[in-house]
C-alpha positions in Angstrom: 42.0 115.5 44.3 43.9 113.1 46.5 47.7 113.7 46.6 49.5 110.4 46.2 52.8 111.5 47.7 52.2 114.4 50.0 55.0 116.8 50.7 54.9 118.9 53.9 56.9 122.0 54.6 57.7 122.4 58.4 58.7 125.9 59.5 61.0 125.7 62.5 61.2 128.8 64.8 64.4 127.5 66.5 62.4 125.2 68.8 63.6 122.2 70.7 60.6 120.1 69.8 60.5 120.5 66.0 61.7 117.0 65.1 59.1 115.5 67.5 56.5 117.3 65.4 58.0 116.0 62.2 57.8 112.5 63.5 54.2 113.0 64.5 53.4 114.3 61.0 55.0 111.2 59.5 53.0 109.0 61.7 49.7 110.7 61.1 50.0 111.4 57.3 50.6 108.3 55.1 53.7 108.4 53.0 54.4 112.1 53.8 57.7 113.7 53.0 58.8 116.3 55.5 61.1 119.2 54.7 62.2 121.5 57.5 63.3 125.1 57.1 64.1 127.8 59.6 61.7 130.7 59.8 64.4 133.2 58.8 66.0 131.1 56.1 63.9 132.8 53.4 61.8 135.8 52.9 58.2 135.2 51.8 59.2 136.5 48.3 62.0 134.0 48.1 59.8 131.1 49.4 56.7 131.8 47.3 57.9 130.1 44.1 58.6 126.9 46.0 55.2 126.6 47.8 53.6 124.8 44.8 55.9 121.9 45.4 54.3 121.3 48.8 50.9 119.9 49.8 50.7 121.8 53.1 52.7 123.7 55.6 53.1 123.1 59.4 54.2 126.1 61.5 56.0 124.7 64.5 56.4 126.2 68.0 59.2 128.4 69.1 60.5 130.8 71.7 59.6 134.5 71.9 56.5 136.4 70.7 54.6 136.4 67.5 54.6 140.2 67.4 58.5 140.3 67.4 59.8 140.1 63.8 63.0 138.4 64.8 61.1 135.6 66.6 58.4 134.9 64.0 60.3 135.4 60.7 58.3 134.7 57.6 55.5 133.0 59.5 53.5 136.2 59.8 53.5 136.5 56.0 52.2 133.0 55.3 48.7 134.0 56.6 48.7 136.9 54.0 49.4 134.9 50.9 47.6 135.8 47.7 44.7 133.5 46.9 46.6 131.9 44.1 49.4 131.0 46.5 47.3 129.7 49.4 47.8 126.2 50.7 46.7 124.4 53.9 48.6 125.4 57.0 48.6 123.9 60.5 50.1 125.9 63.4 51.3 124.8 66.8 51.7 127.1 69.8 53.6 130.1 68.4 51.9 129.2 65.1 48.5 129.6 66.7 49.4 132.9 68.3 50.7 134.3 65.0 47.6 133.2 63.0 45.4 134.8 65.7 47.1 138.2 66.0 47.4 138.6 62.2 43.6 138.4 62.2 42.8 140.8 64.9 43.3 138.9 68.2 44.9 140.5 71.2 48.1 138.9 72.6 48.4 138.7 76.4 50.5 137.1 79.1 49.0 134.3 81.1 48.6 135.1 84.8 50.2 131.7 85.5 52.4 130.3 82.8 52.0 126.7 81.7 55.4 125.1 81.0 55.3 121.3 80.8 51.9 121.1 82.5 48.9 119.0 81.3 45.4 120.3 80.9 42.1 118.9 79.8 41.2 120.4 76.5 37.5 121.0 75.9 36.4 120.9 72.2 33.4 120.9 69.9 34.0 117.4 68.6 34.1 118.8 65.0 36.7 119.9 62.5 40.1 119.2 63.9 38.5 117.3 66.8 36.1 115.2 64.7 35.9 111.7 66.3 38.4 112.8 69.0 37.4 112.0 72.6 39.0 113.2 75.8 42.1 115.3 75.3 44.7 115.8 78.0 47.5 117.8 76.5 50.8 119.2 77.4 51.2 123.0 77.3 54.3 125.1 76.9 53.3 128.7 76.8 53.5 132.1 78.6 51.3 134.0 76.1 47.8 133.5 74.9 45.3 135.2 72.6 41.9 136.7 73.0 40.0 136.4 69.7 38.2 139.3 68.1 34.5 139.0 68.3 33.0 138.1 64.9 36.5 138.0 63.5 37.9 135.8 60.7 39.2 133.1 63.1 37.1 131.1 65.4 37.6 128.9 68.5 37.6 125.1 68.2 38.9 124.2 71.7 39.8 125.7 75.0 41.1 125.1 78.5 39.5 126.1 81.7 42.4 127.3 84.0 41.7 128.1 87.6 44.3 130.8 87.5 43.8 132.1 83.9 40.2 131.4 83.2 39.2 130.3 79.7 42.2 130.0 77.3 42.0 129.4 73.5 43.5 126.0 72.7 42.6 125.6 69.0 41.1 127.7 66.2 40.5 127.8 62.5 40.2 130.5 59.8 36.6 130.8 58.6 37.5 131.1 54.9 41.0 129.9 54.3 42.5 126.4 55.0 44.3 127.5 58.2 44.1 125.6 61.5 46.1 125.8 64.7 46.4 124.4 68.3 48.0 126.1 71.3 49.0 122.9 73.1 51.8 120.6 72.0 50.3 117.6 70.1 53.9 116.2 69.7 54.7 115.9 73.4 55.2 112.4 74.8 52.5 113.0 77.4 49.8 114.5 75.2 46.9 112.1 75.2 44.1 112.1 72.6 45.0 115.4 70.9 48.0 114.3 68.9 48.0 111.9 66.0 44.2 112.1 65.5 44.2 115.9 65.3 47.0 115.9 62.8 45.2 113.2 60.7 42.1 115.4 60.8 44.1 118.4 59.6 45.3 116.3 56.6 41.8 115.1 55.9 40.5 118.7 56.0 43.4 119.8 53.8 42.7 117.1 51.2 39.0 118.2 51.1 40.1 121.8 50.5 42.6 120.7 47.8 39.8 118.6 46.1 37.3 121.5 46.3 39.8 124.1 44.9 41.5 121.9 42.4 44.9 122.9 43.6 47.7 120.8 42.1 51.1 120.1 43.6 54.0 120.6 41.3 56.1 117.5 40.8 59.3 117.5 42.9 62.7 118.4 41.3 66.0 117.6 42.9 67.1 121.2 42.3 64.3 122.3 44.7 65.8 120.1 47.4 69.2 121.8 46.8 67.7 125.2 47.6 64.9 124.4 50.1 66.6 121.5 51.8 66.3 117.7 51.6 63.6 115.8 53.5 63.9 114.7 57.1 65.1 112.2 58.3 68.5 113.3 57.0 70.8 110.8 55.2 74.2 110.6 56.9 77.0 111.9 54.9 79.3 109.2 53.6 82.4 108.5 55.6 85.7 109.6 54.1 87.5 106.6 52.7 89.9 105.7 55.5 91.8 102.4 55.7 92.1 101.4 59.4 95.5 100.7 60.7 96.4 97.0 60.8 95.6 95.9 64.3 95.4 92.3 65.7 92.5 93.3 67.9 92.3 93.3 71.7 94.8 91.4 73.9 92.9 90.5 77.1 93.5 88.4 80.2 92.1 88.2 83.7 93.5 87.5 87.2 91.9 84.5 88.8 91.5 86.6 91.9 88.1 88.1 92.4 87.0 91.4 94.1 90.2 93.4 93.6 89.6 97.0 94.8 89.5 99.7 92.1 91.3 102.0 94.5 94.0 99.4 95.0 94.4 99.0 91.3 94.8 102.8 90.8 97.4 103.0 93.6 99.3 100.1 92.0 99.5 102.3 88.8 101.1 105.1 90.8 98.0 107.4 90.8 99.7 109.4 93.6 102.2 110.9 91.2 100.6 114.3 90.6 102.7 115.3 87.6 101.5 112.3 85.6 98.3 111.7 83.6 95.7 109.4 85.0 92.2 108.3 84.2 89.6 106.6 86.2 85.9 106.2 85.3 84.4 104.6 88.4 81.0 103.1 89.2 81.3 104.0 92.9 77.7 103.3 93.6 74.7 101.4 92.3 73.4 101.1 89.6 76.9 101.4 88.1 78.6 98.1 87.1 81.9 98.7 85.4 85.0 100.8 86.5 87.7 101.7 84.0 91.3 102.4 84.9 93.6 103.7 82.2 97.3 102.8 82.1 99.0 105.9 80.8 102.6 106.3 79.8 104.7 108.9 78.1 103.9 107.2 74.8 100.2 107.5 75.3 98.7 110.0 72.9 97.1 113.1 74.5 94.7 115.2 72.5 93.7 118.8 73.3 91.5 121.2 71.5 90.4 124.7 72.4 87.1 125.8 71.0 87.6 127.9 67.9 91.2 127.0 67.3 92.1 126.0 63.8 94.3 123.0 65.0 94.2 120.1 67.3 97.2 119.7 69.7 98.7 116.2 69.9 101.3 115.2 72.5 103.1 111.8 72.4 106.5 110.7 73.8 107.1 114.2 75.1 106.7 115.8 71.6 103.9 118.2 70.7 102.5 118.7 67.2 99.5 120.5 65.7 97.2 119.1 63.1 95.1 121.6 61.1 91.4 121.0 61.0 91.0 122.6 57.6 87.4 122.5 56.5 86.5 119.9 59.2 85.1 120.6 62.6 86.6 118.9 65.6 83.8 116.3 65.5 84.6 115.2 62.0 88.3 115.1 62.9 87.7 112.9 65.9 85.5 110.6 63.9 88.2 110.1 61.3 90.8 109.6 64.1 88.6 106.8 65.6 87.9 105.1 62.2 91.6 104.7 61.7 91.8 102.9 65.0 88.6 100.8 64.8 89.0 97.4 66.4 86.9 94.2 66.3 87.1 91.1 68.4 87.1 92.4 72.0 85.0 90.9 74.7 81.4 91.9 73.9 80.5 91.9 77.6 82.9 94.7 78.3 81.8 98.3 77.5 85.4 99.6 76.8 88.3 97.9 75.0 90.5 101.0 74.6 90.1 104.4 72.9 89.5 107.9 74.0 88.8 109.0 77.5 88.3 112.6 78.6 86.0 115.5 79.0 84.1 117.7 76.6 83.4 121.3 77.8 80.0 123.0 77.9 81.4 125.6 75.5 82.2 122.9 72.9 78.4 122.1 72.8 77.5 125.8 72.6 79.9 126.3 69.7 78.4 123.3 67.9 75.0 125.1 68.1 76.4 128.1 66.3 75.9 130.3 69.4 78.6 133.0 69.6 81.0 132.5 72.5 82.3 135.5 74.4 85.0 133.3 75.9 86.8 130.2 74.7 89.1 129.2 77.6 88.2 125.5 77.6 89.7 122.3 76.4 88.6 118.8 75.4 91.4 116.4 76.3 91.4 112.7 75.3 93.7 109.7 75.7 94.2 106.6 73.6 94.9 104.0 76.3 95.2 100.3 77.4 92.9 99.6 80.4 91.9 97.6 83.3 88.2 97.1 83.6 86.6 96.0 86.8 83.2 94.3 86.7 81.6 95.0 90.1 78.8 92.6 89.4 80.9 89.5 89.0 84.1 90.7 90.8 86.2 89.9 87.8 89.0 92.2 86.6 90.0 92.4 82.9 93.4 93.6 81.6 93.3 94.6 78.0 95.4 96.4 75.3 94.8 97.4 71.7 98.5 98.0 71.2 100.1 95.4 68.8 102.4 92.9 70.5 101.5 94.0 74.0 101.0 90.5 75.4 103.9 90.9 77.8 102.4 94.1 79.4 99.0 92.4 79.8 100.5 89.4 81.5 102.8 91.5 83.8 99.8 93.5 84.8 97.7 90.4 85.5 100.6 89.1 87.7 100.8 92.4 89.5 97.1 92.4 90.3 97.2 88.8 91.5 99.8 89.8 94.0 98.3 93.0 95.3 98.1 93.0 99.1 94.6 92.6 100.4 93.1 95.8 102.0 90.0 95.0 103.9 89.0 98.6 104.2 90.3 101.9 102.7 91.7 104.2 105.4 90.4 107.7 105.7 92.3 110.0 103.3 94.5 112.5 105.1 94.9 115.9 103.6 97.5 118.5 104.4 96.4 120.7 107.3 95.8 123.8 105.2 92.5 125.6 105.6 91.0 126.2 102.1 89.7 129.6 101.1 86.2 129.3 99.7 84.7 132.1 97.6 81.0 131.7 97.0 79.1 133.4 94.3 77.7 136.8 95.2 74.2 136.1 96.6 72.6 139.4 95.6 73.9 139.1 92.0 72.8 135.5 91.7 69.3 136.3 93.0 69.1 139.2 90.6 69.9 136.9 87.7 67.2 134.5 88.9 64.7 137.4 88.6 66.0 138.2 85.1 65.7 134.6 84.1 62.1 134.5 85.3 61.2 137.6 83.3 62.5 135.7 80.2 60.2 132.8 81.1 57.1 135.1 81.5 57.9 136.7 78.1 57.9 133.3 76.4 61.6 133.2 75.6 62.1 129.9 77.4 60.3 127.3 79.4 63.1 126.9 82.0 66.6 128.2 82.3 69.4 126.3 84.1 71.2 129.1 85.8 74.6 128.3 87.3 77.4 130.1 89.2 81.0 129.2 90.2 82.5 128.7 93.6 86.2 129.0 93.8 88.4 127.1 96.3 92.0 128.1 96.9 94.2 125.6 98.8 97.9 126.1 99.6 99.8 123.3 97.7 101.8 120.7 99.4 105.4 120.1 98.5 106.2 118.4 95.2 107.4 115.3 97.1 104.0 114.9 98.8 101.5 112.4 97.5 98.8 113.7 95.1 96.4 115.8 97.0 93.9 115.7 94.1 93.8 111.9 94.4 93.3 112.1 98.2 90.4 114.6 97.6 88.8 112.3 95.1 88.8 109.4 97.6 87.2 111.7 100.2 84.6 112.8 97.5 83.7 109.2 96.6 83.3 108.3 100.2 81.1 111.2 101.2 79.1 111.1 97.9 79.5 107.8 96.2 78.0 108.0 92.7 77.5 105.7 89.7 79.4 108.1 87.4 82.4 109.1 89.5 85.6 110.0 87.8 89.2 111.1 88.5 90.6 112.5 85.3 94.1 114.0 85.6 94.8 115.2 82.0 97.1 118.1 82.4 96.4 121.0 82.3 92.9 119.8 83.4 92.1 117.8 86.5 88.5 116.7 87.2 87.1 115.1 90.3 83.5 114.0 89.8 80.7 112.3 91.7 78.1 112.7 89.0 74.8 110.8 89.4 73.7 111.4 85.8 74.5 109.5 82.7 74.2 111.7 79.7 74.5 109.4 76.7 75.5 105.8 76.0 75.7 104.2 72.6 76.2 100.6 71.9 78.5 99.1 69.2 77.2 98.4 65.7 75.3 96.6 64.3 72.1 97.6 65.8 73.6 100.5 67.7 71.2 102.0 70.3 71.6 105.4 71.8 70.3 105.9 75.4 69.9 109.1 77.4 68.9 109.1 81.1 68.0 112.7 82.2 67.6 113.4 86.0 65.3 116.2 87.1 64.1 115.8 90.7 66.1 114.7 93.8 65.2 113.8 97.4 68.0 113.1 99.8 67.8 109.7 101.6 67.3 109.8 105.3 66.0 107.0 107.6 62.4 108.2 107.5 62.3 108.8 103.6 60.8 105.6 102.2 60.2 104.9 98.5 56.6 105.9 99.0 57.5 109.2 100.5 60.1 109.8 97.8 57.5 109.0 95.0 55.0 111.4 96.6 57.6 114.1 96.7 58.8 113.6 93.1 56.1 112.0 91.0 53.5 113.8 93.0 55.0 117.2 92.3 53.8 118.9 89.1 56.9 121.1 89.2 59.3 118.2 89.3 57.4 116.2 86.6 57.2 119.3 84.4 60.9 119.9 84.5 61.6 116.3 83.6 59.1 116.3 80.8 60.6 119.4 79.2 64.0 117.7 79.0 62.5 114.4 77.8 60.7 116.2 74.9 63.9 118.1 74.2 66.0 114.9 74.1 63.4 113.3 71.8 63.9 116.2 69.4 67.7 115.9 69.5 67.5 112.1 68.8 64.9 112.4 66.1 67.2 114.9 64.4 69.9 112.2 63.9 68.2 108.8 63.9 64.9 109.6 62.3 61.5 108.3 63.6 62.7 105.4 65.9 62.8 107.2 69.2 61.1 105.7 72.3 60.6 106.9 75.9 61.4 103.6 77.7 60.8 105.1 81.1 59.1 108.3 82.1 59.6 109.9 85.5 60.3 106.8 87.5 61.9 107.1 91.0 65.2 105.3 91.2 67.1 104.6 94.4 70.8 105.6 94.6 73.3 105.4 97.4 72.4 108.7 99.0 69.4 110.0 97.1 66.1 109.1 95.4 65.9 110.6 91.9 63.3 111.1 89.2 64.8 109.5 86.1 63.5 109.1 82.5 65.1 106.9 79.8 64.9 107.8 76.1 66.3 105.5 73.4 66.9 105.9 69.7 68.2 103.9 66.8 68.3 104.2 63.0 64.9 103.6 61.6 64.3 100.6 59.4 64.3 101.7 55.9 66.0 105.0 56.6 68.4 105.8 53.8 71.9 105.4 55.1 75.3 106.0 53.5 78.0 103.4 53.8 79.4 103.2 57.4 76.6 105.5 58.7 75.8 103.3 61.7 79.4 103.5 62.9 79.0 107.3 63.0 75.7 107.3 64.9 77.1 107.6 68.4 79.3 110.7 67.8 76.6 112.3 65.7 74.1 112.0 68.5 76.7 113.2 71.0 77.3 116.3 68.9 73.6 116.9 68.4 72.7 116.6 72.1 75.4 118.8 73.6 75.3 120.7 75.8 73.1 118.6 78.0 69.5 119.9 77.9 69.3 119.3 81.7 72.0 122.0 82.0 70.5 124.6 79.6 66.7 124.6 79.5 64.3 124.6 76.6 64.1 125.6 73.9 67.8 124.9 74.0 69.3 127.4 71.5 67.4 130.4 72.9 68.0 129.3 76.5 71.8 129.0 75.8 71.8 132.5 74.2 70.0 133.9 77.3 72.4 132.1 79.7 75.4 133.5 77.8 74.2 137.0 78.9 73.1 136.0 82.4 76.3 134.2 83.4 79.5 136.2 83.5 82.0 133.3 83.4 82.5 130.4 81.1 81.4 127.1 82.5 84.3 125.2 81.1 84.4 121.5 82.1 81.4 122.0 84.4 78.0 121.0 82.8 79.8 119.5 79.9 80.3 115.7 79.7 83.1 113.2 80.5 83.4 109.6 79.5 84.8 107.4 76.8 84.6 106.6 73.1 85.6 102.9 72.5 87.6 101.8 69.4 84.9 99.1 69.0 82.3 101.9 68.4 80.5 102.2 71.7 80.6 105.1 74.1 79.3 106.3 77.5 79.3 109.9 78.7 78.1 111.5 82.0 77.0 115.0 82.9 79.7 116.9 84.7 77.9 117.9 87.9 78.7 117.4 91.6 82.2 117.9 90.4 85.2 120.2 90.7 88.1 120.9 88.3 91.3 122.9 88.1 92.8 124.2 84.9 96.4 125.4 85.2 99.1 125.5 82.6 101.8 124.9 85.1 100.3 121.5 86.1 99.0 122.3 89.5 99.8 125.4 91.3 100.6 129.1 91.1 101.9 131.7 93.5 99.4 133.2 96.0 99.3 136.9 95.4 99.5 137.7 99.2 101.9 135.2 100.7 103.9 134.1 97.7 103.2 130.5 98.6 101.9 128.1 95.9 98.2 127.4 95.8 95.8 125.2 94.0 92.8 126.9 92.4 89.7 124.7 92.1 86.3 125.6 90.5 83.0 124.1 91.5 79.9 124.8 89.4 76.4 124.5 90.8 73.0 125.9 90.0 69.4 124.9 89.3 66.5 124.9 86.8 64.7 128.2 87.1 61.0 128.0 86.3 58.2 130.4 86.6 57.5 128.8 90.0 61.0 129.3 91.4 61.5 131.1 94.6 64.8 133.1 94.4 65.8 132.4 98.0 65.0 128.8 97.6 67.0 128.5 94.4 70.0 130.1 96.2 69.7 127.6 99.0 69.4 124.7 96.6 72.6 125.8 94.8 74.5 126.0 98.1 73.3 122.5 99.1 74.6 121.1 95.8 78.1 122.4 96.6 78.3 120.6 99.9 79.5 117.2 98.8 82.4 118.7 96.9 83.3 121.2 99.7 83.6 118.3 102.1 86.3 116.7 100.0 88.4 119.9 100.7 87.7 119.9 104.4 85.7 123.1 103.9 82.7 121.6 105.8 82.6 119.6 109.0 
């Protein structure tokens, strides 16, 4: 019989591509409803009574090995169901390996692993591959299977590797309705072996259902309460919150064009080290807007330490703590912003006021439910009036969301009109104190690279973004001296101008950043669009490096493209998990020109799918939900993300803190823009700047610089060490540590 409303159970083995597979199934199988469970959420005994409610099962990919119980969970038992419980099953990658070894195949390691690489798939043009032509598919695997001769499973497709020989790429069970592929049909770069193969699986499944007379039990809401509700997930309704009465945004502009962002900062007394200050600066193309925050003692300062039961709020010199209760920090922040929602600002400007700050790497790790060994990190934020500089038009905008703040706006406009013209910024002069630089231990770092590679060969991850910390100790200047952190920021932006530069002095954290990488931007509702722009692959600009040379070095490199592809597929999964089906790769592995480098950049966008069930106010929540889902940045972890993060927790001996988290803003109008915290340094000191040096007794500033790289199976340990050292140089120059 033909099933009118098919229901598909997707078993997730903690992979970072699962939602991509769910989206592919929805595209390939008409009207299908997809329910996702983890492979360890149920035992086979607990799951068996609910299998009759589903038309078929898809076993997704995942890290690890099919012969390790903790990695495979209940999947191994699906192949052994009693005849009366059997239903059609389609396996992908780990799913194929499990099906094969449970029927006598031998599991082996590939001589050369295939992580994010494409291969031509040879097939028999029958069964799963009926009416399927040329297949070029993406592979993510370290392990493969050798089938038992005359066994119960048989080969349908294979790859011919120069390094590995013939490798099984698809198979079927001879007597039961089980099929599987080794490659990833859901990858954005798979051609020919995706939607058509899944459609063929469903056609074969329907034939089997018709032949056996299997009937699917009608769905009950109580089943969803136990098994889980279908993907895409409906957003939880917002708590009923009445926004504070707010007249909107007060805004005005000086007539004068081309006012320097640096001059604006210095007019706002940025040199006063003890005060708070925020600058999000587009110091290089393709950035357009720079945001300067005007902070006073009455500006609310929010701090949160991962795992704490309360949020710390400081305003007018008074500190209070608000308990989170049953909320997490994300829900608390969403409620905080809904109370302050504002309409009526200039739609051309990205930021009207709101929160500016940094979110630590560990905040993202905690949101993934990965245990933290350490929790010494903060996520400060500020609710501020701002000056926004449009570098494209040269116009400057002064705006405030504080009621009755017209006088401040006009005073600031007048001040900016009368700023003295500075044709060029003078070289920043730092105190003549030689910094002490402590690099990571080279032998230890290289040993960790080798450990990381072993995890890759074992199938635990496709790439691991290993990092280490360099520490810079600088004797502090006197309290009457100008801000040395500001002077260092000016040196950093001059030596390494970047589109996502930042100077965030939010005591006890100070961040200096020259980041090239936007993490996530989300536009205001209605029609909110989330965009991520991962960078993997960089060539430094020199006079002889033309665009053609850069493209050959980047797009022409299988290693660079594979690294970028892994992160693109990971980001698609994260976006699909929040917005549903409507995720598009707008740009894949294009070479973009920046001030000092050529970079390999992809662009992925997502928005709520038309027809997706949404609770009231769901679109207003979209941005922060995607931000939470996508942290920590996949470009700083590896894939699959959860397993990679767990491995990195053991490989790295220190918390990352601000480094490899994100910084940016969350606008009261609903938009946001966040950048990856790389090419940056930070200090975190409770006494707002310095501490006694153990040897001399003199005060010193202690700065931390994080750097690292994506470790793949092709990585050379010495080369990775050198790459990490090179990434430190732009920041070290800001401290006078390099000539």
